[in-house]
N, C-alpha and C positions, 0 to 999 in steps of 0.2 A: 428318233422323234417320238414324243409321248403319244399314247393312243387316246383319242378324244371321242366322246359319244356323238358330238355334233361338230360341224364345220364352224357354225356361227350360233351363238346364243345371244338373244336380244332381251335386255331388261327393260320392259315397258311395252305395252301393246296399244299405245295411242297412235296419234297421227304421225309420229316419228318412227315408232317401232313396227307397226304392222306393215306399212308399205316397204320398209327395209327388209322385213322378213319375206315378203312376197318376192321382191327383186332378187334376194339371195337365193331363194328356192328356184326361181326362173333361170338363174345362172348355174343350176345343178348342185347347189350346196345343201347339205342336211342341216335344217334349221330348228332351233327351239325358241319359243317366244314365251317369256315369263311375264305374267300379268296378275297383279294383286286385286284388281277389281273387274271391270268389264272391258273387253276388247273395244277399241275406238277411243278410249280415254275421255278427257275433259271435252275436247272439241265435239265429239259425237254425242255425249250424254248430257253435258252441262254448259256447253259453250256455243260454238259456231252453229251447229246444226239446229238445236232447239230455238236459238234466237232468230235464225233465218226463217224458221217455220212461223214464229210469232210475227216477224216483220212482214211476211207474205200476207198473213191475215190482216194486219194493220193497213198495209198498202191497199188491199182490195176494199176494205171498209172506207178508207179515206177517199179513194177515187170515186166510189159510188156516192158517198155523202156530199163531196164537194164538186164533182164534175159529172155526175151521172147524167143530168139533163143534156149536157154537151154531147154525150154519146147516145142520146135517145133512150136513156134508162129512166123510167118513171118510178120513183120510190119516195113516197111522201115522208115516211119515217124510216131512217136507216139506223139500225141498232146492231148490237153484237151480243153474243153469248160466250162469255169468257170460258166457262167450263168446257164448251164445245171446242173453242180455240185450243185450249190446253190438251184436250183429248186428241185433236189432230196433230199437235206438236209431238205428243208421246207416240202416236202411230208412225209418224215420219222417222223418229229416232229408232223405234223398234224395227222398222223395215230395214233401215241401214245397218243396224247392229246384226241382224240376221244375215245380211249380205257380207259383212266382215267375217262372221263365223263360217259362212260357206267358202269364202276365199281361203281361209286357213286350211280347211279340209281339202279343197281342190288343189292347193299347192303343197299338200303333204307336210304342213308345218305342225310340229308338236307344240301344242299350247300347254304350258305348265301353269296351273292356277296356284297362286300364292305370292307372298311378299318375298322378293329376292334380295339377297345381300351379297355384295362382292366379297369373296374370300381371298382370291388371288387373281393373277392376270388371266387365268383360264377357268376359273370356277365361280359359280354362283350357288349359294345356299338358298334353297327354297323349302321352307317348312321342314328342315332337317334332311332334305334330300339334296345331293350335290349334282348340279348340272355342269358337265365339263365340255368346253368347246375350245377349238383352236383360236377363235376370234370372239370377242365380246363387244357388243354395242350397248351403250347406255342411253336410253331414250325414256327417261322417267317422267316426263310431262310436267304438269303444273298443279298447284294447289292454291286455295284461297288464302289471301293474306289480309290482315287487318292493321289498323293504325294503333300505335301504342296508346293504351288507356281506353280504347274503344272495343268493348267486348261484344261479340256477336251473340245475341240472345235468341235469334230465330223468329222474333216477334216484332220488336221495334227497331232493332239493328240487325239487318239481314245481310247475308253475303250474296254474291252474284248467283251462287248455286240455289239459294232460297228463291231469289227473284225469278230465275229462269223456270224453276219447277213449280212455282205457285199455281194453285188452282183458282185463284181469284185476283182481281186487280186492286191494288191499294188505292185509297181515296187520294193520297198524295205521296210523293216520294222525293227524296234528295239522293242523288247519286254522287258518290265520292270516288273519283278515279276516272281515268280516260282510256282504260283498256278496251279491247274490242267488244267484249260482252257488255260492259257498262255503257258504252256509246250506243250499241245496238238496242239495249233495253231502254235507254233514254229516248231513242228515236221511236221505239214502239209505243 
């Protein structure tokens, strides 16, 4: 049997990759996790988590503005400070990101930074370095897509990434698509 550096190598450190890495480590396996960006992937940095933070602020604003008196809250003028909402969103993401980094260290998972490419059934090339493992898991996550002929310019046509990370609220918006992030941003 060939000699491998790891029992398991996982390509992708998002919501599919890092929980798999943790579980494999808990089962006593030596694990490498290859991540080209930030641990936590789209869900943590550009999707589920930041939109949930935005929705929480939105819900609080809505409840006070429309039902505050019912709860004994006296607020003549209820407003919002979107830059502060965005700052809170970023703080929530940062705290959870630090938690994922801690879990990697705690579980003795070797995080290999870089873009991985499958070479063969037991090898991933990462920036010229070979990571060899008896088992490979591919959990490469998601990326923003657009419609043919619709170019994302970051100003008038934006992606969900732009919307979620915006520091201000647009005067108006049309949302194309019904994915989780789009629906949550529309709700916000």
